[in-house]
C-alpha distance (Angstrom), angle and dihedral (degrees) to the residues before:
residue distance angle dihedral
M1 . . .
S2 3.80 . .
L3 3.76 116.8 .
A4 3.78 95.5 159.5
F5 3.77 119.0 166.9
A6 3.80 114.2 -149.7
S7 3.77 112.6 -112.8
A8 3.76 139.3 169.3
T9 3.80 118.2 -105.9
T10 3.79 130.4 -151.3
E11 3.78 131.9 -154.2
T12 3.81 95.2 -150.7
L13 3.78 133.5 35.3
T14 3.80 119.9 -119.3
A15 3.78 129.6 -169.4
V16 3.79 116.9 -89.0
P17 3.83 119.6 -144.1
V18 3.80 111.3 -115.9
L19 3.81 93.0 -126.0
S20 3.81 91.4 52.1
W21 3.79 90.4 49.9
V22 3.81 92.5 49.3
L23 3.80 92.1 48.2
A24 3.80 91.2 47.1
V25 3.78 93.6 54.1
S26 3.82 95.4 39.5
P27 3.85 96.8 87.8
V28 3.81 90.0 55.6
V29 3.80 90.9 48.6
L30 3.81 90.5 48.2
L31 3.79 93.4 51.0
L32 3.80 92.4 46.1
A33 3.81 91.7 49.0
L34 3.79 93.4 48.8
V35 3.80 92.9 48.6
L36 3.80 93.1 47.7
W37 3.80 91.9 45.3
G38 3.79 88.5 58.0
R39 3.80 94.5 -163.5
F40 3.81 96.2 121.0
S41 3.77 134.6 42.9
T42 3.80 120.9 -96.8
I43 3.78 92.3 -106.6
V44 3.82 91.2 55.7
N45 3.80 92.0 47.0
A46 3.79 91.0 49.4
G47 3.80 93.4 45.5
V48 3.81 93.1 50.7
T49 3.81 91.2 48.1
V50 3.82 92.3 49.2
A51 3.81 91.4 52.1
Y52 3.80 92.6 46.6
S53 3.80 92.3 46.8
V54 3.80 91.8 52.0
V55 3.82 91.4 51.5
V56 3.82 93.5 48.4
A57 3.81 92.1 45.2
A58 3.80 91.9 52.0
L59 3.80 100.1 40.9
A60 3.80 103.0 33.9
F61 3.81 104.7 26.7
G62 3.79 102.3 34.2
A63 3.79 97.0 -117.9
G64 3.79 109.3 162.8
P65 3.80 126.5 -150.6
L66 3.81 92.4 -88.3
T67 3.82 93.2 51.3
V68 3.80 92.3 46.6
G69 3.79 92.3 45.0
V70 3.80 93.6 49.4
G71 3.79 90.5 46.8
L72 3.79 90.9 52.3
G73 3.79 90.2 46.5
K74 3.79 93.0 51.2
G75 3.78 90.7 48.9
A76 3.80 92.9 47.8
W77 3.81 90.5 51.8
V78 3.80 90.7 50.6
G79 3.81 86.5 50.9
L80 3.80 89.9 55.3
W81 3.82 89.2 48.5
I82 3.79 87.7 56.0
L83 3.79 93.6 45.0
Y84 3.79 88.7 57.8
V85 3.80 84.7 66.3
I86 3.81 96.2 41.9
W87 3.80 98.4 49.2
P88 3.82 97.3 51.5
A89 3.82 90.0 41.3
L90 3.80 89.7 55.1
L91 3.79 90.0 48.6
M92 3.80 91.0 51.3
H93 3.79 91.6 49.2
H94 3.79 93.1 51.8
L95 3.79 91.9 45.4
A96 3.79 91.8 52.0
S97 3.80 91.4 44.8
R98 3.78 89.6 53.0
V99 3.80 93.9 57.1
G100 3.81 100.8 35.9
M101 3.82 120.1 -53.8
A102 3.82 90.8 152.2
A103 3.80 89.9 55.1
L104 3.82 90.0 49.7
G105 3.80 89.4 52.6
R106 3.79 90.9 52.4
A107 3.81 90.7 48.0
L108 3.80 92.6 50.3
S109 3.79 90.3 48.0
T110 3.81 88.7 63.9
L111 3.82 99.4 41.1
L112 3.80 89.3 98.4
P113 3.81 126.5 25.8
R114 3.79 97.5 -111.0
R115 3.78 127.3 57.6
T116 3.81 91.5 -137.9
E117 3.79 90.5 56.6
N118 3.79 90.9 54.2
V119 3.80 90.5 49.2
L120 3.81 88.6 52.0
L121 3.79 89.6 50.4
L122 3.81 93.1 54.1
A123 3.82 99.6 35.6
W124 3.81 101.6 34.8
V125 3.81 114.6 19.3
L126 3.82 105.3 30.3
P127 3.84 98.2 46.6
S128 3.81 89.7 46.5
F129 3.79 89.7 55.5
I130 3.81 91.4 47.4
Q131 3.81 89.9 49.5
G132 3.78 88.1 59.0
V133 3.79 90.7 72.4
S134 3.80 107.5 12.9
G135 3.74 129.1 69.2
F136 3.73 140.7 -138.3
G137 3.80 114.6 7.9
T138 3.80 96.6 -28.2
P139 3.84 93.6 123.5
I140 3.81 90.3 55.0
A141 3.79 92.6 46.8
V142 3.81 89.5 51.9
A143 3.81 100.3 39.8
A144 3.81 100.6 42.3
P145 3.85 96.1 63.4
L146 3.81 90.0 47.3
L147 3.80 90.6 52.6
V148 3.80 90.2 48.9
A149 3.80 88.2 52.3
L150 3.80 86.8 52.4
G151 3.81 88.1 61.4
I152 3.82 100.3 -98.0
G153 3.81 120.6 137.0
K154 3.78 116.4 -100.3
A155 3.80 98.0 -114.1
R156 3.80 92.7 46.6
A157 3.82 90.3 44.9
V158 3.82 87.8 61.7
A159 3.82 96.0 40.6
L160 3.82 95.7 52.3
P161 3.83 98.8 58.8
L162 3.82 91.1 39.2
I163 3.80 87.0 65.1
G164 3.79 96.1 32.0
Y165 3.79 100.6 54.2
H166 3.81 101.3 34.6
W167 3.82 94.4 99.5
A168 3.83 91.2 61.7
V169 3.81 95.2 56.7
G170 3.81 95.3 80.6
F171 3.81 95.0 62.0
G172 3.82 94.0 21.3
S173 3.78 128.9 104.0
M174 3.80 86.1 48.9
G175 3.80 90.8 -57.6
S176 3.81 98.1 -56.8
S177 3.82 95.4 143.8
F178 3.80 93.4 45.5
Y179 3.80 93.8 47.8
M180 3.79 91.8 46.7
G181 3.80 89.7 56.5
A182 3.80 93.7 45.7
L183 3.80 93.8 47.8
T184 3.81 95.8 43.8
A185 3.80 91.3 49.3
H186 3.84 91.0 47.6
L187 3.82 94.4 -128.3
D188 3.77 120.2 -178.3
T189 3.81 122.2 -134.7
A190 3.82 95.5 -86.8
E191 3.81 93.0 45.7
R192 3.79 90.7 48.3
A193 3.80 90.7 53.8
G194 3.80 90.1 48.8
Y195 3.82 90.1 48.5
A196 3.82 90.9 52.8
A197 3.81 92.5 47.5
S198 3.82 94.2 48.3
A199 3.81 92.8 44.9
A200 3.81 90.5 50.4
V201 3.81 89.7 56.3
V202 3.82 94.8 50.2
L203 3.81 94.0 42.4
G204 3.80 92.9 42.5
I205 3.79 92.2 57.6
N206 3.79 90.2 47.1
C207 3.81 89.8 48.0
V208 3.80 91.1 63.0
L209 3.80 91.8 39.1
S210 3.81 93.6 50.6
G211 3.81 91.0 55.5
M212 3.79 89.9 53.0
L213 3.80 90.7 48.6
V214 3.81 92.1 50.9
A215 3.81 89.8 52.6
L216 3.81 90.5 49.1
M217 3.81 93.0 46.7
D218 3.78 91.1 51.0
G219 3.80 102.4 42.1
G220 3.80 110.8 -1.7
W221 3.78 117.3 -132.1
T222 3.80 88.9 -23.1
G223 3.79 89.6 58.5
L224 3.79 90.3 50.1
R225 3.79 90.5 51.5
H226 3.80 93.6 47.8
G227 3.80 93.1 46.8
W228 3.81 97.9 46.1
R229 3.80 94.3 105.5
M230 3.79 94.3 56.4
L231 3.81 93.0 38.6
A232 3.80 91.5 52.4
T233 3.81 93.7 49.6
A234 3.80 111.6 27.9
G235 3.83 95.5 39.7
P236 3.82 99.2 56.2
V237 3.81 91.4 38.0
M238 3.82 93.3 53.9
A239 3.82 92.2 44.6
L240 3.80 93.7 49.1
V241 3.80 94.7 43.3
Q242 3.80 90.9 51.7
A243 3.82 91.3 47.3
G244 3.80 91.3 51.1
T245 3.79 95.5 42.8
V246 3.81 97.2 50.6
R247 3.80 90.1 58.0
L248 3.79 86.6 65.2
E249 3.83 104.2 28.8
P250 3.84 120.5 -4.0
G251 3.80 92.0 -166.5
I252 3.80 93.5 72.4
G253 3.82 98.3 37.8
A254 3.81 97.5 107.3
L255 3.80 92.4 37.6
C256 3.82 93.1 56.1
A257 3.78 91.8 41.3
G258 3.80 92.7 52.0
A259 3.80 91.2 45.7
S260 3.80 90.3 52.3
G261 3.81 89.0 51.9
I262 3.81 90.7 54.0
A263 3.81 89.1 48.4
V264 3.81 89.5 54.2
V265 3.81 89.6 51.5
M266 3.79 90.5 53.1
V267 3.81 90.9 50.6
L268 3.79 91.3 48.7
R269 3.79 90.0 49.8
R270 3.80 90.6 50.2
F271 3.79 92.8 54.4
S272 3.80 98.0 36.4
R273 3.79 120.4 113.0
P274 3.82 129.6 -166.4
Q275 3.81 90.6 -111.6
D276 3.81 89.2 60.5
N277 3.78 85.5 77.5
T278 3.79 99.8 63.0
E279 3.82 94.4 117.5
D280 3.79 97.7 46.9
A281 3.77 139.2 56.2
P282 3.83 106.3 -64.4
V283 3.77 119.1 -97.1
V284 3.82 109.8 -146.6
E285 3.77 115.9 -140.5
R286 3.79 121.7 -150.8
V287 3.82 93.0 -107.5
E288 3.78 92.3 49.8
V289 3.79 91.1 51.6
L290 3.77 91.7 51.3
E291 3.79 93.5 46.1
R292 3.79 91.4 49.3
A293 3.79 91.2 50.5
E294 3.79 91.0 49.6
R295 3.81 92.9 48.5
T296 3.79 91.3 48.6
N297 3.78 93.2 50.1
R298 3.81 92.4 45.5
G299 3.77 88.1 54.8
H300 3.82 88.7 66.7
G301 3.84 87.2 70.8
G302 3.86 139.4 -140.4
S303 3.74 131.1 42.8
Q304 3.76 89.6 -51.8
G305 3.77 87.0 59.4
G306 3.80 90.1 51.0
R307 3.75 91.7 52.6
G308 3.81 88.4 44.0
S309 3.79 88.8 52.5
V310 3.78 91.9 56.5
G311 3.79 92.0 43.4
G312 3.82 92.8 45.0
A313 3.79 92.7 48.7
S314 3.77 91.2 47.3
S315 3.78 90.5 49.4
T316 3.82 91.2 49.6
R317 3.79 91.3 48.5
A318 3.80 90.1 50.8
A319 3.82 91.3 49.7
L320 3.79 91.8 49.5
D321 3.79 92.1 47.0
D322 3.81 90.0 50.6
T323 3.82 91.0 50.2
E324 3.79 91.4 49.8
A325 3.80 91.6 48.6
K326 3.81 91.5 51.9
A327 3.80 91.5 46.7
R328 3.80 91.4 52.0
A329 3.80 90.7 48.5
A330 3.82 92.8 49.9
A331 3.81 90.5 49.6
V332 3.81 93.2 57.0
P333 3.86 96.6 86.0
Y334 3.80 92.8 50.2
V335 3.78 93.4 47.8
L336 3.79 91.3 48.2
L337 3.82 90.7 48.3
G338 3.79 90.9 56.7
V339 3.80 92.9 45.1
V340 3.81 93.9 49.6
A341 3.82 94.9 45.2
L342 3.79 93.1 47.6
A343 3.80 92.6 45.7
V344 3.80 91.3 54.4
F345 3.81 101.1 37.5
L346 3.79 105.3 36.9
P347 3.84 98.5 64.2
P348 3.83 103.9 70.1
A349 3.80 94.4 -147.7
L350 3.81 93.6 50.3
R351 3.81 91.5 44.4
A352 3.80 91.5 52.7
W353 3.79 91.5 46.7
A354 3.81 93.5 49.1
K355 3.80 91.7 48.1
G356 3.80 93.5 46.5
H357 3.81 103.1 46.1
L358 3.79 135.4 67.8
L359 3.79 94.3 18.1
I360 3.80 120.7 177.9
G361 3.79 121.1 -167.2
P362 3.81 143.6 124.2
S363 3.80 128.8 -107.1
F364 3.80 123.0 -126.2
P365 3.83 131.2 -165.3
S366 3.78 126.5 -123.8
T367 3.80 114.6 -85.3
S368 3.79 136.4 -176.0
T369 3.79 142.4 -176.1
S370 3.79 132.0 -135.6
Q371 3.82 87.9 -111.8
G372 3.80 91.6 65.8
T373 3.79 103.0 -98.6
V374 3.81 111.1 142.3
N375 3.80 124.0 -169.2
D376 3.77 115.7 -164.4
A377 3.77 122.5 -129.6
V378 3.81 113.5 -96.0
H379 3.79 122.9 -151.0
L380 3.81 97.7 -168.0
Y381 3.78 110.5 16.4
N382 3.83 117.6 -155.1
P383 3.80 91.6 -32.7
I384 3.77 123.1 -150.8
A385 3.80 104.6 -120.7
V386 3.79 93.9 -150.0
L387 3.80 93.7 -162.6
G388 3.81 94.1 46.4
H389 3.80 102.9 35.4
P390 3.83 121.1 114.7
G391 3.79 89.1 -129.4
T392 3.79 90.6 60.6
F393 3.79 90.8 50.3
L394 3.81 89.5 51.2
L395 3.80 91.9 50.2
I396 3.81 92.0 48.8
A397 3.80 89.6 49.7
C398 3.81 90.1 50.3
A399 3.80 93.4 49.4
G400 3.80 92.2 45.4
S401 3.79 91.0 49.6
V402 3.78 93.3 53.4
L403 3.81 89.0 49.8
V404 3.81 91.3 51.3
W405 3.79 92.7 45.9
S406 3.79 92.7 47.8
R407 3.80 91.5 53.9
R408 3.79 90.4 49.0
G409 3.80 93.3 47.7
V410 3.81 93.1 -114.7
W411 3.81 96.6 114.8
G412 3.79 119.0 65.4
R413 3.79 130.6 -164.4
G414 3.78 96.0 -105.7
A415 3.79 95.2 48.2
W416 3.80 96.7 92.1
G417 3.81 96.9 66.2
P418 3.82 99.2 66.0
V419 3.81 91.0 40.0
W420 3.81 94.9 53.7
R421 3.80 93.7 43.3
G422 3.79 93.6 49.5
A423 3.80 94.1 47.0
L424 3.81 93.0 47.0
R425 3.80 92.7 49.6
Q426 3.80 91.6 54.2
A427 3.81 93.3 42.7
W428 3.80 91.8 52.4
K429 3.81 91.5 53.2
S430 3.80 96.5 52.5
S431 3.81 107.2 28.8
P432 3.84 100.4 79.6
S433 3.81 90.6 50.0
V434 3.80 92.2 52.4
V435 3.81 92.1 52.3
L436 3.81 92.7 47.0
L437 3.81 93.9 48.3
A438 3.79 90.9 50.1
S439 3.81 89.2 48.4
V440 3.80 89.6 57.6
A441 3.79 88.6 58.5
G442 3.80 92.2 48.7
V443 3.80 92.6 54.7
L444 3.82 94.4 44.6
V445 3.79 92.2 50.9
D446 3.81 100.9 43.3
S447 3.82 92.8 44.5
G448 3.82 90.7 54.5
M449 3.80 95.8 -117.1
V450 3.80 95.3 123.6
R451 3.80 92.4 50.4
T452 3.80 90.3 47.2
V453 3.80 92.2 56.6
A454 3.80 93.5 49.5
Q455 3.80 95.3 43.8
G456 3.79 92.2 48.8
A457 3.80 90.7 53.0
A458 3.81 91.1 49.3
V459 3.80 94.4 50.3
A460 3.81 93.3 45.9
T461 3.80 96.6 50.8
G462 3.82 103.4 40.4
H463 3.82 111.8 173.0
A464 3.82 89.7 5.1
Y465 3.80 88.3 62.8
P466 3.85 95.6 106.4
A467 3.81 86.5 74.2
I468 3.80 88.3 56.7
A469 3.81 98.7 45.1
P470 3.84 95.9 85.7
L471 3.81 90.2 46.0
V472 3.80 90.3 55.9
G473 3.79 90.2 51.2
A474 3.80 90.8 48.4
L475 3.80 91.4 50.8
G476 3.80 91.8 52.9
S477 3.79 95.7 50.9
F478 3.80 93.4 40.8
I479 3.79 88.9 58.4
T480 3.81 98.8 40.1
G481 3.82 100.7 28.4
S482 3.80 90.7 -129.7
T483 3.81 134.4 93.6
T484 3.79 87.7 -156.9
S485 3.80 90.1 58.0
S486 3.79 91.6 45.6
N487 3.81 89.7 53.5
A488 3.79 90.8 47.6
L489 3.80 89.5 53.9
F490 3.77 102.1 42.1
S491 3.81 112.8 18.6
S492 3.80 93.4 90.0
L493 3.81 89.0 48.2
Q494 3.82 91.1 50.9
A495 3.80 90.8 50.7
D496 3.83 91.8 47.4
V497 3.80 91.7 51.4
A498 3.80 91.4 47.3
H499 3.81 91.3 55.5
L500 3.81 92.5 45.8
I501 3.82 94.7 51.9
G502 3.81 95.1 37.4
D503 3.82 100.3 -110.5
R504 3.79 131.4 128.4
P505 3.82 113.2 -91.6
D506 3.83 87.7 -142.6
D507 3.81 93.3 69.7
L508 3.80 97.2 44.5
L509 3.79 90.0 47.3
A510 3.82 89.0 51.6
G511 3.80 88.3 54.6
Q512 3.80 89.8 47.0
L513 3.80 90.8 52.3
A514 3.82 94.5 46.7
G515 3.79 92.1 46.5
G516 3.78 90.5 48.7
N517 3.79 89.8 54.6
I518 3.79 91.3 52.7
G519 3.80 94.1 46.3
N520 3.79 87.5 51.3
S521 3.82 88.3 62.4
L522 3.81 90.2 56.4
A523 3.81 98.8 40.9
P524 3.82 110.4 122.8
V525 3.80 91.8 -141.2
V526 3.83 91.9 55.6
I527 3.80 91.7 45.0
L528 3.78 89.3 51.1
L529 3.79 90.7 50.8
G530 3.80 91.0 56.2
L531 3.79 93.3 44.6
S532 3.79 90.6 49.7
A533 3.79 89.7 56.6
V534 3.82 90.5 58.9
G535 3.80 98.4 36.2
A536 3.82 98.8 -109.5
A537 3.81 104.2 110.3
R538 3.83 94.8 150.9
R539 3.82 95.0 62.3
A540 3.81 99.5 76.3
G541 3.79 93.2 117.9
E542 3.80 91.2 53.6
V543 3.80 91.9 51.6
L544 3.80 92.4 46.6
R545 3.79 91.1 51.9
M546 3.82 89.8 51.2
T547 3.79 93.9 50.5
M548 3.82 101.7 40.5
A549 3.82 98.1 79.5
P550 3.85 95.3 45.0
A551 3.82 89.7 44.7
A552 3.81 89.6 51.4
V553 3.81 89.5 54.0
L554 3.80 90.3 50.1
L555 3.80 91.1 47.7
V556 3.81 91.8 51.4
S557 3.80 88.2 50.7
A558 3.81 91.4 50.0
V559 3.81 91.6 48.7
A560 3.82 92.9 48.3
T561 3.82 93.4 47.2
T562 3.81 92.9 46.0
C563 3.80 91.3 50.5
A564 3.81 90.2 47.7
L565 3.81 91.7 51.8
V566 3.80 91.2 48.8
A567 3.82 91.2 48.8
V568 3.80 91.8 50.3
H569 3.80 93.2 50.4
R570 3.82 98.1 42.4
């Protein structure tokens, strides 16, 4: 996905007045404080931040009405881009719920012997695979409802995959974030290869770490102990596969890594035994259920008990068969989503054609501020590639699912009414907030405030800047909700700083990419997308509080690894 906000670039770094830096960062601080406070709804928090940002942009950064208006317009369009993911994702969720989402959750809870392993599958492995082909927020919109069906609370069901899948964003969406960074920083072929290799190291370490954090978030130290088998196998495999793949083709790094994680799950399932589950809540196999039913009925005694045993066992078998049928039906949209996305994005020629045809997007004029920020005119701003957009894939999966269900007799004539009404109610609650949050980003970028924050940090730190590089990336994606946008904003700055302090641009860009991934997991607009998919749009503050500590651990890891790479190559 490419949600790049236009921004001015500079060849040299100049000092930033402290007051300007404080004012530039103040809208982000305000939004973060309001969300954490949790006293107001997301739409109120977003509205207040938009108004404050407009005032600061006009009074402190010399943004005139045209610059502010264009910034708001760009942000609003990005919000609509995002809503084209949210609305179809909500529709898919309600469709699956109608035919048996609860049954699918129960089925997934028994795929592996331990509950923690199944949580890791849904919050760590599966969304990372989906991120390989789908864009903005789609993995969260898909994984969160499945985790809710597994019995996890709605806020936690959003927080877990936000931490679990973050490592796959950098080389996900067919490499859009990585390529944006490489292109914006004007890397040559050798530098691009070095960038991919360095990024794979930072993201690979965080891949393993994110799985451990998901286990801890779900079950504490007990969860970590119960999930050790999957953490020790799937984590290193995914990290190594991504590192090897990006040396050949960065665009499929996350896709291959996620696929290898699913392959590990299948192997673990093949060699799992019921006794493997002695330390966790018991997983009941079909045979065990039947035997228990038969023993219970035999305990009623006599020939009546014998007949009851047969009848009870038959009834249990019928109930299990019905549950399995519902689970298979509810899985249809998710299977079709993967098939459609892979079919479009894997063949390079088809991917290029889908991304380059039937584009819809507005045009914006050139704008500037009295502080020297210049934003070029854009003919087709962040266009929706209708044939290559995740929302289109979701809609195709929904339509295909209804067709499959109708042929199997699962979908009745009156089923559409409740589905449409439920999806529309949820969409109405979250949509204005998404547009407002994206508008904040548009104003901050076009007024030059985002660039001011990053440049001030670079000037202040000098040769210690590698420790700041991931923080800059995290700031960009926190504001915009997109690692691709963060790379569009700051990759040229990272490369400039690297040349000025005598370091390789590859390593600082790797830190930028890793930080952007982490900031993406904290971005209010991404959190809201996940909450919208489970009908809990007012719980953004709760999710942010859950994710801040794990994200801080990941950020420390990214900083340490980036500094280590820089030290090795100096």
